[in-house]
N, C-alpha and C positions, 0 to 999 in steps of 0.2 A: 339236678345239676349234672352237667356233662363232664367228661374226663378232662377236656381242654380247660374249662373254667377252674376245676380243682387244681390242675397243674400250675396254672398261672398264679392263682392266689397263694399256693404254697411256696412259690419261688420269691415272692415279694417279702422283704423283711418287715417284721412287726415294728410299729411305732414305739419309740422309747417311752418307758413308763413315766418318766418325769413330764414329757410332753402330754401324755394321756392324763396325768394328774391335773395339769394346767387346763386341758380341754374340759375335763369333768367339772372343774371349778367354774369355768365360764358358762358351761351348759346349765349348771345349777343356778347361776345368775339369770339366765334367760328363762328359767322354768317358773315363770309367774305370768298370769294373764295380763296384768297391766303392762309389764315390760314387753311382752309379745305384741300387744296392741301398739305400744310406742314404736317398736321396731317396724311394724307394719306401716305405720304412718310415715316414719322417717325414711323408709325406702322409697316413698313417693314424693318427698320434699322435706324442707326444713321447717321446724316448728319451735315456738317458744315453750317454756315450762307451762305457762298458763294455758296455751292451746292444747298441749298434751294432757294436762291435768283435767281440763274440761272434757275432752274426748273419753278419758278413762273414768270420769265422774269421781275424782279424788281431789283432795286438797293440794294446793301448790307445793307445800313442803314435802308431802309424800311423793309427788312426782319428781321433785328435786332429788330425793333420796334414791329413787329408782334410777334416775339418770346418772347419778354419781356412781352407783354400783356398775352400771353398764360402761361408763367411761373408764373405770378402773380396769376392766377387762379389755379395753382397747376397742370396744364396739362403736363408740361414739366420740365425736369431737363437738366443740361449741365455738361459735363465731359471734363476737360482739359487734353489733351495728348500732351506733348511738347508744341509747339506753336499753336496747333489746339484746337479749342473748339467744341466739338460735342454735339448735342442736341438729346434727346431721350424722349420717352413718359414716363411719371410718373404716369398717371392716367389710370388704366386698363380698365375703362368703356368707354374710347374713342373708343375702337375697336367696341363695340356694337353700339355706336352712329354712327360711320362711316358706319357700316354695314347697318343700317337703311337708312342713306342718300343715299348710293350707290344703295341699293335695290329699293328705291323709285325714284331716279332721274337719275341714270346712264343708258343711252340707251343701253349700252353694256350688261347690266344685265337683260334686259327685253325680 
């Protein structure tokens, strides 16, 4: 690390602990392989519970619970069209988070 980088990082104030607590809670919510797969899919388009459940090879009720938890953190929204309920990403920063995860852990990207 060079001196310039150290000086810049020391001058920036730290994030409020309450905000970091909220971030940690939402990161814990993301920390599940099925939820990460759902986010990966939803960053590419909108899907129904059934489509997400099938892709994750889990039951619909389990997919619904995962989606509910992610909605609670503000990551997702849903849109009803007729009898179908579509989920989509509401938090634009998820694309950057997924990019970091894919770059670090996806063997196809290495």
